[in-house]
KOLVO-361843 format. One line per field, with one value per residue (C-alpha): residue in three letters; x, y, z. Coordinates in nm, 3 decimals. Example, Ala and Ser with C-alpha at 12.3 -4.5 7.8 and 13.67 -1.06 7.14 Angstrom:
rest	[ALA  SER]
x	[1.230  1.367]
y	[-0.450  -0.106]
z	[0.780  0.714]
***
This chain:
rest	[MET  THR  VAL  GLN  PRO  ARG  ARG  VAL  LEU  LEU  ILE  SER  ALA  THR  ILE  GLY  GLU  GLY  HIS  ASN  ALA  THR  ALA  ARG  ALA  VAL  GLU  GLU  ALA  ALA  ARG  GLN  VAL  TRP  PRO  GLY  CYS  GLU  ILE  ALA  TRP  LEU  ASP  ALA  LEU  ARG  ALA  MET  GLY  ARG  TRP  VAL  PRO  ALA  THR  PHE  ASN  TRP  ILE  TYR  VAL  THR  ASN  VAL  GLU  SER  THR  PRO  TRP  LEU  TYR  ASP  PHE  PHE  TYR  GLU  SER  LEU  TRP  ARG  TYR  ARG  TRP  PHE  ALA  ASN  ALA  SER  ARG  ARG  PHE  VAL  GLY  ALA  TRP  SER  GLY  ARG  LEU  LEU  ARG  ARG  ALA  ILE  ALA  GLU  HIS  ALA  PRO  GLU  LEU  ILE  VAL  SER  THR  TYR  PRO  LEU  GLY  THR  ALA  GLY  LEU  ASP  TRP  LEU  ARG  ARG  ARG  GLY  ARG  LEU  ASP  VAL  PRO  VAL  ALA  ALA  VAL  VAL  SER  ASP  PHE  SER  PRO  HIS  PRO  PHE  TRP  VAL  TYR  PRO  GLU  VAL  ASP  LEU  HIS  TYR  VAL  MET  SER  GLU  ALA  SER  LEU  ARG  ALA  MET  ARG  ARG  ALA  GLU  PRO  ASP  ALA  VAL  GLY  ALA  VAL  CYS  VAL  PRO  PRO  VAL  VAL  SER  SER  PHE  ARG  PRO  ALA  ASP  ARG  ALA  ALA  ALA  ARG  ARG  SER  PHE  GLY  LEU  PRO  GLU  SER  GLY  PHE  THR  VAL  LEU  ILE  SER  CYS  GLY  SER  LEU  GLY  PHE  GLY  SER  VAL  GLU  ARG  ALA  VAL  ASP  ALA  ALA  LEU  LEU  ALA  LYS  GLY  VAL  GLU  ARG  VAL  VAL  VAL  VAL  CYS  GLY  ARG  ASN  ALA  ALA  LEU  ARG  ARG  ARG  PHE  ALA  ASP  ARG  ALA  ASP  ASP  ARG  ILE  VAL  ALA  LEU  GLY  TRP  VAL  ASP  ASP  MET  PRO  GLY  LEU  THR  ALA  THR  ALA  ASP  VAL  VAL  VAL  THR  ASN  ALA  GLY  GLY  ALA  THR  ALA  LEU  GLU  ALA  LEU  ALA  CYS  GLY  ARG  ALA  VAL  VAL  MET  PHE  GLU  PRO  ILE  ALA  GLY  HIS  GLY  ARG  ALA  ASN  ALA  GLU  LEU  MET  ALA  GLY  ALA  GLU  LEU  ALA  GLU  LEU  CYS  PRO  ARG  GLU  SER  ASP  LEU  THR  GLY  THR  LEU  ARG  ARG  TRP  ALA  ALA  GLU  PRO  ASP  GLU  LEU  ALA  GLN  ARG  GLU  HIS  ARG  ALA  LEU  LYS  HIS  SER  GLN  ALA  ALA  ASP  PHE  ALA  ASP  GLN  VAL  ALA  ALA  LEU  ALA  HIS  LEU  PRO  ARG  HIS  HIS  GLY  ARG  ARG  PRO  LEU  ARG  PRO  GLN  ASP  ALA  PHE  PHE  VAL  TYR  ALA  THR  THR  PRO  VAL  VAL  SER  GLN  HIS  THR  GLY  ALA  ILE  LEU  ARG  MET  GLU  GLY  PRO  LYS  ARG  SER  THR  SER  ASP  LEU  CYS  GLU  GLU  VAL  GLY  ARG  ARG  ILE  SER  GLN  ARG  ALA  ALA  GLY  LEU  PRO  MET  LEU  THR  ARG  ARG  LEU  ILE  VAL  ARG  ARG  GLY  ARG  ARG  PRO  GLN  TRP  ILE  HIS  SER  ASP  ALA  VAL  ASP  VAL  GLY  ASP  HIS  LEU  ARG  CYS  ARG  GLU  LEU  ASN  SER  GLY  GLN  SER  ALA  ASP  PRO  VAL  ILE  GLU  GLU  PHE  PHE  GLY  THR  PRO  VAL  ARG  THR  ASP  GLN  PRO  PRO  TRP  GLU  LEU  LEU  LEU  LEU  ASN  ASP  ALA  GLY  ALA  GLY  HIS  ALA  SER  LEU  LEU  ALA  LYS  MET  HIS  HIS  ALA  LEU  GLY  ASP  GLY  VAL  ALA  VAL  THR  SER  THR  LEU  LEU  ARG  LEU  LEU  SER  ASP  GLY  PRO  HIS  ALA  ALA  THR  SER  PRO  SER  ARG  ALA  ASP  GLN  PRO  TRP  TYR  ARG  ARG  ALA  GLY  THR  VAL  ALA  ARG  GLY  LEU  VAL  SER  LEU  ALA  GLY  ALA  GLY  PRO  ALA  PRO  THR  SER  HIS  LEU  ALA  GLY  ARG  SER  THR  PRO  ASN  ARG  SER  TYR  ALA  ASP  VAL  GLU  LEU  PRO  ALA  ALA  GLU  ALA  ARG  ALA  CYS  ALA  ARG  SER  HIS  GLY  VAL  SER  SER  THR  ALA  PHE  LEU  LEU  GLY  MET  VAL  ALA  GLU  ALA  LEU  HIS  ARG  THR  LEU  GLY  ASP  THR  THR  PRO  GLY  GLN  ARG  PHE  ARG  VAL  MET  VAL  PRO  ARG  THR  ALA  ARG  THR  GLY  ARG  GLY  GLY  ALA  GLY  THR  GLY  ALA  PRO  GLY  ASN  HIS  THR  VAL  SER  LEU  SER  LEU  ASP  LEU  PRO  VAL  GLY  PRO  MET  PRO  PRO  ALA  ARG  ARG  LEU  ALA  GLU  VAL  THR  ALA  LYS  LEU  ALA  GLU  PRO  ASP  ARG  THR  GLY  GLN  PRO  ALA  ALA  ALA  SER  ALA  VAL  LEU  ALA  ALA  LEU  GLY  VAL  LEU  PRO  ALA  PRO  LEU  HIS  ALA  TRP  VAL  VAL  ARG  GLN  ILE  TYR  GLN  ARG  ARG  PHE  PHE  ASN  ALA  VAL  VAL  SER  VAL  MET  PRO  GLY  ARG  ARG  ARG  PRO  THR  HIS  LEU  GLY  GLN  THR  LEU  ILE  ALA  GLY  VAL  VAL  PRO  VAL  LEU  SER  LEU  ALA  ASP  GLY  VAL  GLY  VAL  ALA  ILE  GLY  ALA  VAL  SER  TRP  GLY  GLU  ARG  ILE  GLY  PHE  GLY  ILE  THR  THR  ASP  THR  GLY  LEU  ALA  PRO  GLU  ALA  THR  GLU  LEU  ALA  GLY  HIS  LEU  ARG  ASP  ALA  PHE  ALA  GLU  LEU  ARG  GLY  ASP  ARG  ARG]
x	[14.001  13.716  13.795  13.578  13.624  13.577  13.445  13.250  13.155  12.855  12.852  12.509  12.299  11.937  11.834  11.515  11.542  11.703  12.063  11.968  11.761  12.066  12.280  12.024  12.050  12.429  12.402  12.157  12.383  12.695  12.537  12.440  12.784  13.002  12.843  12.969  13.097  13.058  12.866  12.852  12.675  12.799  12.578  12.803  12.586  12.577  12.954  12.987  12.809  12.499  12.332  12.414  12.138  11.847  12.009  12.089  11.741  11.587  11.812  11.724  11.348  11.358  11.559  11.330  11.001  11.071  11.391  11.439  11.614  11.891  11.937  11.941  12.202  12.424  12.383  12.455  12.759  12.904  12.898  12.987  13.278  13.536  13.709  13.380  13.312  13.666  13.657  13.317  13.423  13.747  13.572  13.311  13.572  13.797  13.501  13.363  13.697  13.843  13.536  13.492  13.853  13.810  13.489  13.649  13.947  13.714  13.547  13.875  13.692  13.846  13.603  13.409  13.100  12.948  12.596  12.604  12.810  12.931  13.056  13.235  13.394  13.537  13.678  13.842  13.999  14.136  14.276  14.453  14.633  14.732  14.505  14.287  14.435  14.135  13.930  13.661  13.351  13.057  12.710  12.561  12.186  12.112  12.072  12.283  12.608  12.705  13.046  12.962  12.899  13.227  13.592  13.925  14.038  13.744  13.837  13.502  13.172  12.869  12.632  12.294  12.348  12.595  12.456  12.526  12.881  12.933  12.795  13.029  13.333  13.224  13.186  13.527  13.751  13.977  13.694  13.663  13.314  13.107  12.738  12.531  12.168  11.936  12.069  11.746  11.664  11.548  11.188  11.151  11.082  10.802  10.484  10.122  9.920  9.591  9.744  9.928  9.610  9.420  9.683  9.632  9.252  9.239  9.012  9.193  9.094  9.126  9.419  9.606  9.863  10.102  10.244  10.545  10.780  11.012  10.984  10.945  10.654  10.751  10.739  10.433  10.246  9.902  9.936  10.042  9.726  9.507  9.667  9.628  9.261  9.199  9.331  9.059  9.097  9.265  9.042  9.257  9.540  9.738  9.954  10.226  10.271  10.552  10.636  10.445  10.141  10.007  9.995  9.803  9.549  9.485  9.408  9.184  8.973  8.900  8.569  8.706  8.703  8.949  9.226  9.391  9.622  9.876  10.129  10.444  10.437  10.650  10.574  10.678  10.767  10.407  10.260  10.475  10.347  9.989  10.062  10.031  10.243  10.468  10.491  10.782  10.988  11.355  11.487  11.632  11.543  11.169  11.238  11.496  11.259  10.983  11.220  11.317  10.947  10.899  10.672  10.655  10.796  10.687  10.899  10.660  10.779  11.121  11.258  11.538  11.899  11.980  11.612  11.576  11.910  11.806  11.473  11.631  11.889  11.628  11.408  11.703  11.765  11.391  11.353  11.111  10.870  10.944  10.635  10.734  10.372  10.037  9.899  10.191  10.120  9.748  9.818  10.074  9.849  9.552  9.758  9.898  9.559  9.422  9.722  9.831  10.086  10.289  10.273  10.389  10.689  10.782  10.757  10.967  11.237  11.241  11.283  11.551  11.755  11.700  11.780  12.088  12.302  12.278  12.341  12.479  12.746  12.831  12.872  13.088  13.319  13.403  13.617  13.860  13.905  14.265  14.361  14.471  14.337  14.402  14.602  14.633  14.801  15.074  15.013  15.199  15.429  15.526  15.546  15.796  16.063  15.987  16.043  16.351  16.528  16.801  17.028  17.302  17.102  16.855  16.589  16.574  16.571  16.692  16.821  17.070  16.931  17.199  17.109  17.268  17.193  17.284  17.519  17.313  17.402  17.334  17.093  16.886  16.866  16.790  16.514  16.352  16.358  16.221  15.941  15.830  15.829  15.611  15.367  15.345  15.445  15.109  14.941  15.172  15.063  15.412  15.542  15.275  15.296  15.466  15.560  15.436  15.617  15.521  15.671  15.451  15.200  15.149  15.323  15.091  15.092  14.958  14.878  15.091  14.897  15.200  15.537  15.817  16.072  16.350  16.290  16.340  16.576  16.940  17.164  17.541  17.780  18.073  18.391  18.506  18.676  18.565  18.457  18.101  18.177  18.223  17.900  17.710  17.843  17.744  17.395  17.301  17.488  17.269  16.920  16.634  16.459  16.126  16.011  15.872  15.756  16.056  16.214  16.512  16.676  17.030  17.116  17.482  17.569  17.891  17.800  18.122  18.072  17.694  17.639  17.421  17.303  16.995  17.027  16.701  16.628  16.297  16.208  16.153  15.808  15.696  15.751  15.972  16.224  15.961  15.746  16.046  16.150  15.793  15.726  16.047  15.946  15.600  15.755  16.025  15.985  15.774  15.626  15.476  15.498  15.536  15.217  15.138  15.225  14.944  14.728  14.745  14.438  14.422  14.427  14.111  14.138  14.174  14.465  14.630  14.590  14.763  15.043  15.093  15.100  15.367  15.564  15.553  15.689  15.963  16.057  16.067  16.288  16.532  16.686  16.943  17.161  17.508  17.782  17.962  18.228  18.020  17.774  17.812  17.752  17.658  17.875  17.786  18.049  17.908  18.046  17.861  17.954  17.780  17.833  17.660  17.654  17.519  17.165  17.136  17.460  17.361  17.030  17.201  17.449  17.164  16.998  17.320  17.352  16.987  16.883  16.650  16.781  16.703  16.892  17.183  17.210  17.182  17.445  17.677  17.618  17.694  18.020  18.117  18.044  18.258  18.547  18.486  18.472  18.811  18.876  18.550  18.485  18.294  17.922  17.946  17.625  17.553  17.193  17.045  16.704  16.559  16.253  16.033  15.759  15.399  15.248  14.957  14.744  14.486  14.281  14.546  14.893  15.032  15.377  15.270  15.095  15.263  15.384  15.583  15.427  15.692  15.728  16.059  16.256  16.524  16.800  17.111  17.347  17.629  17.955  18.196  18.457  18.300  18.293  18.075  17.848  17.773  17.706  17.441  17.274  17.267  17.126  16.848  16.759  16.767  16.548  16.263  16.264  16.089  15.790  15.759  15.759  15.529  15.780  15.675  15.307  15.400  15.632  15.362  15.103  15.335  15.403  15.032  14.953  15.208  14.980  14.736  15.002  15.031  15.281  15.563  15.538  15.519  15.838  16.018  15.928  16.045  16.383  16.420  16.355  16.511  16.873  17.189  17.060  16.834  17.023  17.373  17.288  17.003  16.989  16.710  16.655  16.384  16.177  16.291  16.214  16.345  16.208  16.402  16.241  16.333  16.333  16.291  16.583  16.777  16.774  16.736  16.984  17.025  16.910  17.117  16.917  17.054  16.937  16.948  17.114  16.956  17.079  17.406  17.407  17.707  17.604  17.305  17.299  17.026  16.996  16.760  16.751  16.702  16.715  17.044  17.199  17.172  17.260  17.394  17.403  17.615  17.598  17.837  17.902  18.280  18.300  18.174  18.251  18.503  18.457  18.172  18.421  18.576  18.244  18.185  18.512  18.419  18.082  18.257  18.499  18.213  18.033  18.348  18.408  18.049  18.054  18.377  18.214  17.941  18.193]
y	[19.134  19.220  19.168  19.358  19.365  19.712  19.591  19.273  19.154  18.923  18.719  18.590  18.552  18.606  18.259  18.224  18.409  18.147  18.260  18.624  18.530  18.365  18.666  18.896  18.686  18.719  19.096  19.138  18.942  19.127  19.467  19.349  19.220  19.469  19.814  20.054  19.779  19.851  19.567  19.537  19.286  19.129  18.922  18.646  18.576  18.941  18.957  18.659  18.842  19.046  18.753  18.504  18.566  18.530  18.233  18.046  18.108  17.975  17.667  17.605  17.633  17.426  17.150  17.133  17.150  16.992  16.787  16.676  16.361  16.580  16.764  16.432  16.298  16.603  16.595  16.222  16.257  16.516  16.254  15.949  16.083  16.280  16.392  16.532  16.725  16.868  16.965  17.132  17.322  17.438  17.560  17.755  17.873  18.014  18.186  18.328  18.403  18.609  18.832  18.856  18.963  19.320  19.371  19.231  19.462  19.762  19.671  19.577  19.361  19.225  18.930  18.763  18.549  18.359  18.218  18.103  17.803  17.951  18.254  18.023  17.845  18.176  18.253  17.910  17.980  18.314  18.159  17.883  18.145  18.360  18.645  18.654  18.703  18.774  18.526  18.353  18.174  18.007  17.958  17.647  17.691  17.358  17.087  16.849  17.009  16.879  16.899  17.235  17.385  17.313  17.391  17.329  17.693  17.829  17.886  17.771  17.632  17.670  17.375  17.292  16.976  16.705  16.495  16.791  16.803  16.438  16.502  16.800  16.589  16.326  16.594  16.750  16.573  16.877  17.123  17.280  17.299  17.361  17.335  17.652  17.718  17.805  18.126  18.325  18.682  18.728  18.799  18.426  18.318  18.145  18.353  18.316  18.146  18.317  18.665  18.587  18.458  18.770  18.988  18.799  18.794  18.418  18.241  18.189  17.823  17.525  17.315  17.526  17.401  17.648  17.537  17.738  17.619  17.914  18.248  18.081  17.865  17.562  17.191  16.986  17.276  17.188  16.821  16.928  17.138  16.853  16.604  16.842  16.902  16.527  16.502  16.484  16.761  17.010  17.314  17.557  17.547  17.868  17.849  18.099  18.132  18.387  18.532  18.255  18.457  18.175  17.941  18.194  18.243  17.870  17.859  18.166  17.976  17.702  17.708  17.594  17.847  17.637  17.749  18.086  18.165  18.445  18.602  18.767  18.797  19.055  18.929  18.566  18.543  18.639  18.406  18.115  18.174  18.118  17.756  17.430  17.261  17.400  17.199  17.268  17.081  17.184  17.192  17.541  17.876  17.802  17.489  17.668  17.958  17.716  17.542  17.877  17.953  17.618  17.474  17.114  17.067  16.829  16.771  16.676  16.537  16.704  16.864  16.686  16.679  16.880  16.910  16.534  16.511  16.789  16.620  16.285  16.436  16.645  16.339  16.138  16.408  16.396  16.763  16.702  16.436  16.310  16.247  16.132  16.067  16.243  15.963  16.004  16.374  16.313  16.047  16.256  16.561  16.347  16.190  16.518  16.688  16.404  16.365  16.709  16.552  16.414  16.753  16.920  16.686  16.790  17.155  17.102  16.926  17.212  17.475  17.274  17.258  17.625  17.755  17.542  17.855  18.222  18.286  18.631  18.469  18.230  18.518  18.702  18.400  18.457  18.754  18.509  18.291  18.217  18.342  17.997  17.663  17.305  17.184  17.401  17.323  17.568  17.815  17.709  18.012  17.895  17.523  17.626  17.674  17.342  17.166  17.378  17.256  16.999  16.814  17.068  17.388  17.480  17.743  17.984  18.359  18.581  18.909  19.060  19.342  19.584  19.724  20.020  20.175  20.179  19.906  19.614  19.273  18.982  18.830  19.151  19.196  18.828  18.843  19.142  18.976  18.655  18.843  19.003  18.667  18.525  18.814  18.861  18.549  18.375  18.668  18.659  18.396  18.345  18.236  17.981  17.759  17.421  17.261  16.909  16.744  16.393  16.214  16.239  16.471  16.845  17.019  17.157  17.410  17.310  17.570  17.550  17.669  17.753  17.908  17.797  18.078  17.831  17.653  17.969  18.204  18.156  18.424  18.453  18.708  18.833  18.951  19.297  19.280  18.920  18.861  18.746  18.605  18.238  18.247  18.407  18.147  17.862  18.005  18.077  17.774  17.537  17.459  17.591  17.328  17.204  16.991  17.316  17.644  17.696  18.014  18.078  18.381  18.422  18.728  18.830  19.097  19.290  19.434  19.630  19.819  19.857  19.684  19.383  19.190  18.976  18.704  18.567  18.290  18.149  17.882  18.054  17.893  18.116  18.431  18.655  18.906  19.179  18.946  18.838  19.195  19.310  19.015  19.074  19.436  19.341  19.083  19.303  19.673  19.935  20.068  20.241  19.971  20.044  20.089  19.869  19.999  20.158  19.917  19.894  19.850  19.505  19.483  19.364  18.992  19.036  19.278  19.058  18.758  18.952  19.056  18.698  18.573  18.828  18.737  18.367  18.434  18.651  18.388  18.115  18.328  18.414  18.068  17.935  18.168  18.259  18.026  18.139  17.995  18.118  17.834  17.458  17.168  17.303  17.235  17.271  17.544  17.890  18.233  18.548  18.914  19.248  19.604  19.908  20.234  20.581  20.583  20.957  20.966  20.663  20.823  21.148  20.957  20.784  21.119  21.269  20.982  21.018  20.667  20.521  20.395  20.036  20.077  20.234  19.943  19.687  19.880  19.855  19.479  19.457  19.650  19.425  19.113  19.252  19.288  18.946  18.767  18.908  18.866  18.975  19.053  19.345  19.276  18.993  18.933  18.778  18.675  18.743  18.651  18.956  18.896  19.205  19.254  19.230  19.329  19.570  19.777  19.691  19.383  19.244  19.114  19.393  19.397  19.178  18.908  18.566  18.393  18.483  18.768  18.839  18.842  18.757  18.960  18.798  19.054  19.013  19.250  19.402  19.276  19.346  19.623  19.970  20.288  20.245  20.535  20.366  20.042  20.224  20.348  19.999  19.848  20.111  20.017  19.645  19.700  19.829  19.532  19.267  19.491  19.589  19.227  19.104  18.867  18.931  18.858  18.545  18.415  18.477  18.296  18.000  17.969  17.973  17.727  17.479  17.433  17.226  16.963  16.652  16.711  16.489  16.655  17.001  16.927  16.799  17.108  17.343  17.170  17.203  17.577  17.701  17.628  17.741  17.661  17.968  18.223  18.282  18.458  18.580  18.956  19.128  19.496  19.516  19.808  19.924  20.186  20.539  20.606  20.448  20.195  20.076  19.769  19.940  20.180  19.997  20.143  19.903  20.100  19.878  19.562  19.331  19.077  18.723  18.536  18.165  18.025  17.814  17.476  17.521  17.900  18.037  18.395  18.563  18.933  19.122  19.494  19.698  20.067  20.109  20.439  20.605  20.294  20.067  19.713  19.459  19.093  18.855  18.476  18.262  17.896  17.893  17.578  17.787  18.151  18.353  18.432  18.673  18.924  18.961  19.059  19.293  19.469  19.508  19.660  19.918  20.001  20.032  20.275  20.479  20.505  20.601  20.855  20.993  21.023  21.231  21.464]
z	[15.618  15.382  15.016  14.771  14.395  14.251  13.915  13.841  13.494  13.446  13.125  13.029  12.713  12.610  12.497  12.691  13.023  13.247  13.210  13.264  13.570  13.725  13.641  13.808  14.124  14.119  14.065  14.353  14.589  14.470  14.536  14.883  14.985  14.791  14.824  14.560  14.332  13.959  13.793  13.415  13.190  12.871  12.639  12.505  12.202  12.096  12.138  11.903  11.620  11.543  11.371  11.647  11.909  11.665  11.492  11.812  11.952  11.629  11.639  12.004  11.953  11.634  11.800  12.102  11.914  11.574  11.587  11.948  11.824  11.680  12.008  12.194  11.953  12.005  12.383  12.410  12.183  12.420  12.695  12.487  12.279  12.470  12.151  12.018  12.338  12.344  11.976  12.015  12.326  12.167  11.854  12.049  12.301  12.027  11.860  12.183  12.349  12.064  12.058  12.434  12.483  12.365  12.564  12.878  12.831  12.810  13.141  13.317  13.575  13.892  13.895  13.613  13.673  13.380  13.375  13.011  12.892  12.563  12.755  12.997  12.700  12.581  12.926  12.934  12.593  12.712  13.029  12.835  12.632  12.927  12.821  13.130  13.473  13.697  13.902  13.698  13.831  13.661  13.808  13.649  13.675  13.503  13.763  13.555  13.431  13.088  12.915  12.757  13.101  13.285  13.210  13.383  13.354  13.555  13.918  14.058  13.928  14.152  14.095  14.242  14.451  14.548  14.263  14.031  14.162  14.072  13.723  13.686  13.768  13.519  13.252  13.326  13.583  13.619  13.690  14.035  14.185  14.495  14.582  14.613  14.693  14.402  14.243  14.236  14.334  14.692  14.594  14.528  14.884  15.079  15.083  15.189  14.915  14.994  14.983  14.662  14.498  14.598  14.433  14.104  14.132  14.191  14.441  14.770  14.804  14.577  14.454  14.197  13.945  13.785  13.448  13.339  13.065  13.034  12.859  12.520  12.634  12.433  12.491  12.591  12.750  12.613  12.704  13.055  13.088  12.962  13.202  13.496  13.422  13.432  13.789  14.050  14.305  14.070  14.057  13.866  13.612  13.566  13.254  13.170  12.794  12.813  12.474  12.293  12.180  11.962  12.260  12.466  12.186  12.169  12.542  12.512  12.257  12.509  12.694  13.030  13.312  13.511  13.275  13.347  13.054  13.105  12.870  12.996  13.377  13.555  13.905  13.876  14.249  14.338  14.076  14.195  14.548  14.429  14.333  14.519  14.251  13.978  13.655  13.419  13.163  13.163  13.519  13.477  13.630  13.674  13.878  14.094  14.159  14.261  14.506  14.657  14.712  14.884  14.617  14.500  14.149  13.875  13.563  13.283  12.948  12.983  12.669  12.488  12.595  12.904  13.005  13.046  13.231  13.470  13.540  13.614  13.849  14.035  14.072  14.203  14.463  14.556  14.467  14.181  14.061  13.711  13.499  13.150  13.038  13.072  13.287  13.526  13.567  13.622  13.883  14.071  14.091  14.196  14.475  14.604  14.598  14.808  15.040  15.167  15.403  15.110  14.941  15.265  15.278  14.924  15.019  15.330  15.126  14.873  15.147  15.326  15.005  14.920  15.268  15.337  15.291  15.201  14.832  14.914  15.132  14.854  14.610  14.866  14.875  14.507  14.608  14.765  14.459  14.362  14.021  13.910  14.022  13.921  13.622  13.315  12.983  12.891  12.613  12.295  12.334  12.685  12.606  12.337  12.604  12.770  12.438  12.357  12.673  12.613  12.859  12.782  12.717  12.988  12.928  13.216  13.200  13.478  13.606  13.847  14.061  14.184  14.525  14.701  15.037  15.404  15.519  15.644  15.772  15.543  15.793  15.817  15.442  15.389  15.650  15.480  15.137  15.288  15.464  15.139  14.964  15.243  15.219  14.844  14.650  14.686  14.508  14.205  13.952  13.809  14.147  14.234  13.926  13.926  13.598  13.520  13.229  13.118  12.822  12.515  12.689  12.684  12.975  13.240  13.520  13.858  14.121  14.434  14.740  14.953  14.874  15.108  15.130  15.205  14.875  14.671  14.855  14.950  15.097  15.091  15.234  15.031  15.192  15.096  14.758  14.693  14.332  14.278  13.932  14.034  14.235  13.944  13.699  13.930  13.991  13.630  13.498  13.703  13.566  13.777  13.987  13.850  14.145  14.290  14.132  13.901  14.029  14.256  14.419  14.552  14.761  14.759  15.016  15.063  15.402  15.432  15.108  15.134  14.801  14.736  14.434  14.401  14.140  14.002  13.757  13.637  13.388  13.055  13.032  13.322  13.124  12.920  13.051  13.098  13.308  13.516  13.597  13.664  13.894  14.088  14.143  14.264  14.492  14.644  14.587  14.762  14.436  14.259  13.998  13.631  13.439  13.146  12.806  12.608  12.416  12.041  11.830  11.674  11.296  11.124  11.055  10.680  10.719  10.978  10.746  10.469  10.704  10.820  10.461  10.365  10.675  10.598  10.251  10.401  10.662  10.400  10.179  10.456  10.448  10.694  10.900  10.772  10.893  11.206  11.432  11.729  11.664  11.666  11.903  12.248  12.551  12.921  12.974  13.049  13.121  13.223  13.221  13.242  13.127  13.276  13.081  13.169  13.030  12.970  12.775  12.567  12.475  12.386  12.172  11.989  11.920  11.788  11.538  11.440  11.546  11.808  12.140  12.036  11.707  11.896  12.140  11.860  11.666  11.967  11.973  11.599  11.653  11.946  11.738  11.455  11.695  11.846  11.512  11.410  11.039  10.880  10.517  10.362  10.354  10.609  10.805  11.142  11.207  11.547  11.683  11.856  12.083  12.106  12.362  12.241  12.574  12.564  12.798  13.060  13.001  12.767  12.842  13.061  13.214  13.505  13.300  13.322  13.011  12.703  12.509  12.248  11.874  11.711  11.461  11.250  11.184  10.973  11.155  10.950  11.105  10.820  10.843  10.836  11.050  11.361  11.256  10.924  11.108  11.314  10.996  10.844  11.166  11.164  10.808  10.890  11.199  10.981  10.741  10.955  11.034  10.670  10.558  10.838  10.997  11.361  11.290  11.094  11.367  11.630  11.419  11.368  11.743  11.822  11.542  11.676  11.975  11.767  11.698  11.914  12.192  12.050  11.708  11.866  12.061  11.751  11.546  11.824  11.842  11.464  11.450  11.775  11.700  11.519  11.172  11.175  11.386  11.526  11.853  12.072  12.136  12.330  12.409  12.676  12.804  13.144  13.404  13.452  13.801  14.087  14.315  14.664  14.880  15.214  15.242  14.974  14.622  14.329  14.124  13.819  13.647  13.429  13.222  13.191  12.881  12.806  12.495  12.223  12.109  11.921  11.968  12.158  12.246  12.411  12.498  12.679  12.749  12.966  13.061  13.436  13.620  13.539  13.385  13.086  13.185  12.936  13.036  12.828  12.827  12.622  12.568  12.601  12.392  12.098  12.178  12.377  12.745  12.810  12.951  12.605  12.453  12.748  12.674  12.307  12.407  12.624  12.341  12.091  12.321  12.374  11.999  11.921  12.203  12.058  11.715  11.878  12.029]
***
């Protein structure tokens, strides 16, 4: 089956022309293999700031021409000190990634190809934080990949040779790579020398040396010309000065008709074809273009840093001759002019390397990249739930899908669910991740190539009238397995009644409740799937900083949670219950009381907690931690994006004696306080900042803050879906969320509106709180009383 991305984004940069030349080759191949594909370009340096392109170009030229020792020092430090390389890459990645994110979201690509290392660093940063869920490739046009070029989060790096592949693995052991032919546009190909020389007004005969040192024309260009002119047999030296007008003027002042000095050349393929030998100094695009034309390449006095590394690797692969001194260049050119057979062997070797494959086919293969490859550290927000797990309190989140339809045998229904898992699971990132946890190290995801249905799906038939409660308690009371992708499904079917339930649990590190529900729908249902919520414009950094500062002050002033007998030392005893209410009536009831649906549902929870607590006093508060989705529109964290994309609100619910209607009003007022004080932004910033801590300290801090000292219960009201969806002929009529507890916290309640129902899922630690069924009864009573008030 042909796979064709509809939108491709190329990330390059104008620092010289090499990176753009590689991007043009990718674009040409993409248009050939994917007709009709939209291809957009993004300049990484421009995205990083208006001042950045000019500044970086000045730094590059200055380092190469005036302070090569400084560039050498930096380059060698990248290889010698792993900590320095990682710190440098993370700094640049954070800078680039934050600014690329918005531009990527605007393009909404289905494939991203980077030809510039700082752009690749930004993509790696976005991937690490779960903000980029499309295949990402990098084409490394330098012959010797250095640590700034390669990243573990990139799905595939195309490098220039097997020796380049070895260098890539040394630079980043977790990087994924493959060898490609020189990424040059198709006009760089073998051509007749005589015809090419005629087109440029050059004599057809005579040994001709082309000296091209990039669009900036820097390095030892004049010494290269002098050394070439000293070689016996060299009759002509064509030198490309590019944008270096001063260099061209100096050559024009020379009284030597063997020198042909050119400025900017539009037809570089034709000019390259005129040469017997191409002399360059960096091992980048010029060298690759010469190889593609079947011309012998000489690397003369390579520029500092990556230029010297490229030259040495090309020479080791016998694709270029390395001439570190003028005498070396003179001797090489003299020998090749006198020995055409040796020159022919060089040309043959260049063509063999360049024609080993078709670059268009290699670009076409990018459409089949997996979305996730290799090991990846967890985002701090996801690692949070790995560290929050204790031997008694597991961290998995789940749901119960209520299914109604024609009576079907358990085997038939199980077979259909299993078939959909086989067909779809591999394409859903949340379902192909396996968790790697090592003591004292950051947890990692590793991509699992195959999903075995038998490892994740069990089916069980219920006799008519048989209660599913013991099975539900056993399923959700058992931690999810982590020796495989950490998700499990249990199908319970009452064939006689035509009712079935699908129980699902996933490790909380995989994603929040929205991600769990969305992934289950994409795995099982026939669609259409829910669209992502509309994106919100990000605050300017200075406003966000102010909001975070206010939030930190508010969080610090909140202090510990009020004491409650529903919190204490956790026990392994769990109970689960659910309540389903008519959604339309609940919404109408909320409107009649003048409150939002979220405030109405939280008010019901506050009323149920008041009844559960028993003897309460006026003004008594009960603090709940309320996760709220922070998912945004396309290009950001949409409903299907893996990971936890939530911000937390800390609410002191009124649980003292009062009329239910007044309780709703107080909950509405309380619900506005966290946003006004900036608590959600502060909590989000703190979670992200924890990721810079060493893993043991990160784990310790998480265990200190995610426990009974700071909140008494977990309550979540999640966005749902009003339109029904089906699994074949079976209607997914309702969803009940199942939340995990926190250490020392005895109650967790989740709610979601689904079709014609609102489903409440209740989890309790019966060593700390009553049975979940008691809370369920109080929720029903609270709804009945509030509905009665409306009437």
